[in-house]
ZANULUM-63678 format. One record per residue (C-alpha): residue in one letter; x, y, z. Coordinates in steps of 0.5 Angstrom, whole numbers, plus 500, padded with zeros to 3 digits. Each point is the difference from the previous one (the first is absolute). Layout:
// residues N
aXYZ/...
***
This chain:
// residues 839
x835183535/x505503494/x506497505/x496494499/x499500492/x506501499/x504495504/x495494496/x502504493/x507495501/x495495501/x496502493/x505499496/x502493502/x494498499/x499503493/x507498498/x498493503/x492501496/x505500493/x504493502/x493496502/x496503493/x499494497/x498495506/x494497500/x493500502/x497500507/x494495502/x499503505/x496506496/x496496497/x498496505/x498507506/x495503494/x495495501/x501502507/x500507500/x493504501/x496504494/x494506501/x495498495/x495504497/x495496495/x493502499/x495495498/x499498493/x502494496/x505495503/x504499493/x501508501/x500500508/x507495498/x504505495/x499506507/x503494505/x506498496/x501508498/x498501509/x505494501/x506501495/x498492498/x498498494/x494494499/x500495495/x491499499/x496498494/x495504498/x495495501/x501498507/x499508502/x493501494/x493502504/x504500508/x500507503/x503502507/x498504506/x505507501/x506498504/x504505504/x505500505/x507498502/x501492499/x506495499/x499498492/x497493501/x495502505/x497506495/x501494494/x495496504/x495506502/x499501492/x500493499/x494498505/x494497496/x504499494/x502492500/x507503498/x507498504/x506503498/x507499502/x507503500/x504497494/x506505501/x500506505/x497505495/x496496497/x494496501/x495495496/x492500502/x496495498/x494494502/x505496500/x503503506/x494502504/x500496508/x494502503/x502504506/x503496507/x494501505/x506503505/x502507502/x506499496/x507495497/x506501500/x505500493/x506499500/x502507499/x495503504/x494501505/x493500495/x494503503/x494498495/x494505498/x495497505/x505502506/x501507498/x497504506/x500508501/x505500504/x506497494/x497504496/x502506505/x507502496/x502506496/x501499492/x505498497/x504506495/x503498494/x506506497/x501501494/x507505502/x505495499/x498499493/x496492502/x495500503/x501499509/x497498506/x501508503/x503496507/x505497496/x504506495/x506504504/x497506498/x496505504/x494500496/x491502501/x495498497/x493504498/x495494499/x493502496/x495499506/x505507504/x500503492/x492499500/x498501506/x505506502/x499502494/x507501497/x500504494/x507502498/x506501504/x499505504/x494495503/x506495501/x504505505/x499499507/x498494500/x508497498/x505500505/x506507498/x496502494/x497508499/x496503495/x498506498/x498504494/x502507497/x495498494/x497493497/x507501497/x505500505/x499496504/x506501506/x501492503/x504498505/x503493504/x504501506/x501506499/x503501492/x496503495/x500504494/x497508500/x502502493/x497499494/x504502495/x501497492/x506496502/x499499507/x498492503/x496498506/x503496506/x493496501/x499495494/x493499497/x499494496/x494497497/x499493499/x507500499/x501506496/x504506502/x496507501/x505505498/x498507501/x498503507/x493503496/x499492499/x500498507/x493502504/x495497495/x494496501/x501493503/x494495498/x499493499/x506498504/x503493502/x505503505/x504506502/x507497502/x505507503/x507497501/x504505506/x507502499/x504500493/x499495495/x504501495/x502494497/x494498497/x496505500/x505504496/x502508501/x496505505/x498494504/x505504506/x494500505/x497494498/x493498495/x492499499/x498495496/x493500498/x497493496/x494501497/x495494500/x501495494/x495497496/x495495503/x499492496/x494501501/x493506499/x500504506/x499507501/x498506505/x497507500/x501505506/x497507501/x500505506/x496506502/x505505506/x500506502/x501507496/x497496494/x504494500/x499495494/x504494499/x500495495/x504493499/x499495496/x504493497/x499494495/x505494500/x498494496/x502495494/x501503493/x502494498/x500494503/x507497503/x503505496/x499508501/x497503506/x497507501/x500505505/x496508500/x500504506/x497507501/x501505506/x497508500/x499503506/x497507501/x500506506/x498507501/x506504503/x500501508/x503507499/x497506498/x504507497/x497507503/x501502492/x498494497/x493501501/x497492499/x507497499/x501494505/x508499500/x503492502/x495496496/x501494496/x498498494/x503495496/x500493496/x503495498/x500493497/x504495498/x500492497/x504494500/x500494494/x504494502/x502495495/x503493501/x503500494/x502491501/x501496508/x507505500/x499506498/x495506501/x499507498/x497506505/x498506496/x498506504/x497507498/x498505506/x498508499/x498505506/x498508499/x500504505/x496507500/x500504508/x498507502/x506503504/x503497507/x500506504/x506503503/x498504506/x506504504/x501498506/x507504503/x502505496/x507501502/x502506496/x496507498/x494499495/x498507497/x495503497/x500503493/x498506498/x497502493/x507501496/x501492503/x505503504/x501498507/x497506506/x504496505/x494499504/x499493503/x494496497/x500495504/x502499508/x506495501/x496494503/x495500494/x496494501/x497503508/x499506495/x495496495/x497497507/x503494498/x495497497/x503496494/x494498496/x502507497/x504503496/x502507498/x503499493/x497503494/x503496494/x496494498/x505494500/x499493496/x504493499/x499497492/x503493500/x500494495/x504494502/x500494496/x505494498/x500492497/x505495503/x500493497/x503495505/x503493497/x502494503/x502493499/x501495506/x504494499/x506496504/x504504500/x494506504/x498505496/x501504496/x497508499/x499506495/x497507502/x499504495/x497507502/x497507497/x498506504/x497507500/x498505504/x498508499/x499505505/x498507500/x498503507/x499507502/x501502507/x500506505/x506498504/x499505506/x493500501/x500507500/x495505495/x503502493/x502507500/x499502507/x508499502/x506498499/x502494501/x494497495/x503495495/x496495496/x503493498/x498497492/x503493498/x500497494/x504493500/x499495495/x504493501/x501495496/x504493503/x502493497/x502494504/x503493498/x502495505/x502493500/x500495506/x504493500/x496497507/x502494502/x496494503/x497500508/x504493501/x507499502/x504502504/x502507495/x495504497/x502507496/x496505496/x505503494/x497505496/x502507496/x496507500/x500506495/x496506500/x499506496/x496507503/x500506496/x496505504/x499508498/x496504506/x499508499/x499504506/x497506501/x501505506/x494505499/x500507505/x496505499/x501503493/x506496499/x502494498/x506495499/x502492497/x505495501/x499495494/x504493502/x500495495/x504493502/x502492497/x501495504/x504493499/x501495505/x504494500/x500495505/x502492501/x498497507/x500493503/x498497507/x503493502/x496497507/x505494503/x497495505/x506499504/x496495505/x493498501/x499507504/x506505498/x500504493/x504505497/x499504494/x504504495/x499505496/x501506495/x498505496/x504504495/x497506497/x502506494/x496506499/x500506495/x496506500/x500505496/x496506501/x499507497/x498505503/x497508498/x498505506/x495506497/x500505505/x496506495/x503505505/x497497506/x506500504/x497497508/x501491499/x504500493/x506504500/x502499493/x499498493/x504495497/x500493496/x504495503/x502493498/x501495507/x503493499/x502495505/x502492501/x500497505/x501493502/x499496507/x501493503/x495498504/x502493505/x495496505/x501495505/x495496505/x503495505/x492497502/x499494506/x494497500/x500497508/x492496499/x495500496/x497508503/x507503501/x505503495/x506506502/x503502494/x506506499/x501504495/x505504497/x498504493/x502506496/x494505497/x502505494/x496506497/x503502494/x502508499/x496506496/x500507499/x496505503/x493501500/x499508499/x507503501/x499508500/x507500497/x505497496/x505499504/x495497504/x498496494/x506497499/x501497506/x498491500/x497498505/x505494502/x496493501/x499498507/x502494503/x498495507/x502495504/x494496503/x502495507/x494496502/x498495504/x494497500/x495495504/x493496497/x497497505/x493496499/x497498509/x494497503/x499495495/x501505494/x494504504/x506506500/x504503496/x506505502/x505502496/x506506502/x505502496/x507505503/x504503495/x505505498/x501505493/x506503499/x500505495/x504505496/x498506494/x493500503/x497503495/x495506504/x496505497/x500507503/x496507499/x506505499/x499508500/x502502494/x498507496/x494503502/x497492502/x503495500/x501492497/x500493501/x507497500/x503494501/x506498504/x504495502/x500498507/x507499502/x497493505/x495497504/x499495505/x492497501/x499494505/x493497503/x496494502/x494499496/x495495503/x493496496/x495496503/x493495499/x497497505/x494495499/x498497506/x493497499/x498498493/x496508498/x505504504/x506504497/x504505503/x507503495/x504506502/x507503498/x504504504/x507503497/x506505505/x504504494/x506504503/x503503493/x504506499/x506503496/x507499503/x503505496/x496505495/x501507499/x495503495/x502504493/x500507505/x504497504/x495499506/x504495505/x494494500/x504495504/x496496504/x492501498/x495496499/x498498493/x494502497/x493497500/x504495506/x495499505/x503497506/x494496502/x495497495/x495495503/x494496496/x494496504/x494496497/x495495503/x495495495/x494496502/x495497496/x495495502/x493497498/x495504499/x493499496/x502495494/x507503500/x505504503/x502506504/x507503500/x502506504/x506503498/x504506504/x507504499/x503504504/x508504498/x504505502/x505503496/x506505505/x502506499/x506501495/x504507497/x499501492/x506504500/x507499501/x501505505/x495497505/x499506502/x491503499/x498495494/x497495504/x494495499/x496499506/x499492502/x492498499/x497494501/x494498496/x494494501/x496496494/x495495501/x496496496/x494495501/x498496495/x494494498/x502495495/x495494498/x501493500/x501498494/x505506499/x495503495/x501507503/x501505506/x499507502/x505503504/x499506504/x507504501/x503506503/x508503499/x502506505/x494498505/x502505505/x501505495/x506502501/x503506497/x508499498/x504502496/x502495495/x506504496/x504505502/x505505496/x504507500/x500505495/x502507500/x502499508/x494499501/x494493501/x496497496/x495494503/x496495497/x494497504/x498492501/x494499496/x494501508/x496494500/x496496494/x496495500/x495496495/x496494499/x503494495/x496494497/x504495497/x497494495/x505495498/x497495495/
***
């Protein structure tokens, strides 16, 4: 595959030069004419006609001209499903004596003067398409997979027309699969794995690439955006997801439009916007382990036709499922979090809009409860004087010695997590014949305090006992400007500027029995970027995209080590000021072929970049001076997107090859009496794989979903800091196989509807360390299920649900410390009843 792309590269260059010569070519009329002949997915609730038409216009991406007096007193019934826009509008306007006509490809006029009685024939022909009237729409015609709209390329587009490997999670799946955070997203997306050392240190990997080091001057490999705002720190990423419109997951480097550190992929979370009519929702959940969740939102106009508002609240509370022999009454692995979000939408005039967003969340959690599973290094008993006696406290196979009971831990020190996150952002957009100008300004802050028994061993019993204590404050400010061209015409572009400021102050304490050492890091980052991407329609079916991003970044960190006489982890006292500057140019090229309305092929060549930094907790001054180089990748990708069987079956495939240089790798390196985590640059690594996604809707009400990923990710050349050769080894957290299958069925039942859903998730085994020796996370599979009853008028619903239905015991995170392996286990079976009331 790599050779194929190398051969195509000169062709890409030639086409790019042609693009530069033809930059001023006039618009293509076919792009306008096709707009009305594409099926759209509609979800319009029963409501007044005036507000329903606004929903229709937004979902069809069309402008409507209608007099307010013509819609007064008229209401519409619920409309959901995939329709051509003309058919959907016919249904909405049924019995209203209003008619419509297209003024141009983007604008529809609605008035009584245009009303024409629907002819009795089942269908009528127009100049540009076959139109089916609402009288002839039957169950088979409604049995089509829903259209999915994405913003991956910074404009609203049909997912099947976007030449990017992107997956989307919509509100029905978010609700029914109870997706609350980034961990719930993992295993449902091909190539994505998520595990958490703590809520403030998730390890997110896409196609085998991710981040493990939480140092103040190091960055993530998978970036998260909340309403187009970059979330910088690892301590902030695993936040509560609630009141969402959708979650988009883009796999592979996304540097051109999403900036530095999107080297492995990007996750774009979009929250729901205010509505122009009053709506609301209240939800309560009761479940095992004393679960009690609450969710509520209210939305509507504050000033008619001028100011809209939305307020949402979410809370989760559940007892822990793991007890400790030495902490009576304390249950670990609990949930106790709440969050709120407010949004205002101000229509300044017909062309200018201002969105103001604010969010706040609090987490107050018990320990996550580590379990020692393999003791490769002897764990020795301590005598009364605190010195080792030479006697083993636990055998090598610690887990078996404990009887294999993962729901009972032996740690004796109580841990906790206390985290507060808040953010403010403004979004100002202005539209006109030039397209759209957009300004996004944001301020975010995270305060994170964490104490954890890292080994899960009893305090003051062994010489391998250590607690980790972190106090971190992170602040960031970002400003982005974009110019987005109109959707019509041969040439479409996105141009922009981006600035990011981050300040992270992180204090980490390593607490041993009777001693403690501290590392204090204070880092400031300034990052500037200009970017652009243009797509040119060479023919009606073939398009070429070229883009690039230029980034300049500097980091300035003051680091201090305080050993307090303890030389277990930190070996030297020192104060050091590190500075680093990096510049990067990352291009992107895509050639796409729309073989037919239902089939698209594309090939892409893109470069990804992750900035350099400094060691997270260096034991010595010499290690602290070692600057971590940036990592980069050239990614080669071929994709295929298709819909079959009259839009009942969707199949998307992608094959990729990624060539990494200077991959940043975190390891536990023995240093002094214990050891520390250190980051080094692997010389090179290669990743190749295939990803598949499908949706099948054979009849109305029945739907099947699935995805599969095959991944081969190895180090091509890598000698670690100790000189060990890991060439040919598999990258960490890179399972060779992962699978997701789901089935959904709904039917009418007793004046309402019943919905059934079942999910199956499988993740193959993966290595947790570059040496691939002992630290292996076994593969696991999980089953979730739910059944719901929804009233006919959508006013209320009740859902019975279960996660991990088969009550599987599985390792969710595994790490090595001091030569021994410690595990966090996944949540056992949970179940509950959720009641929702809509108004």
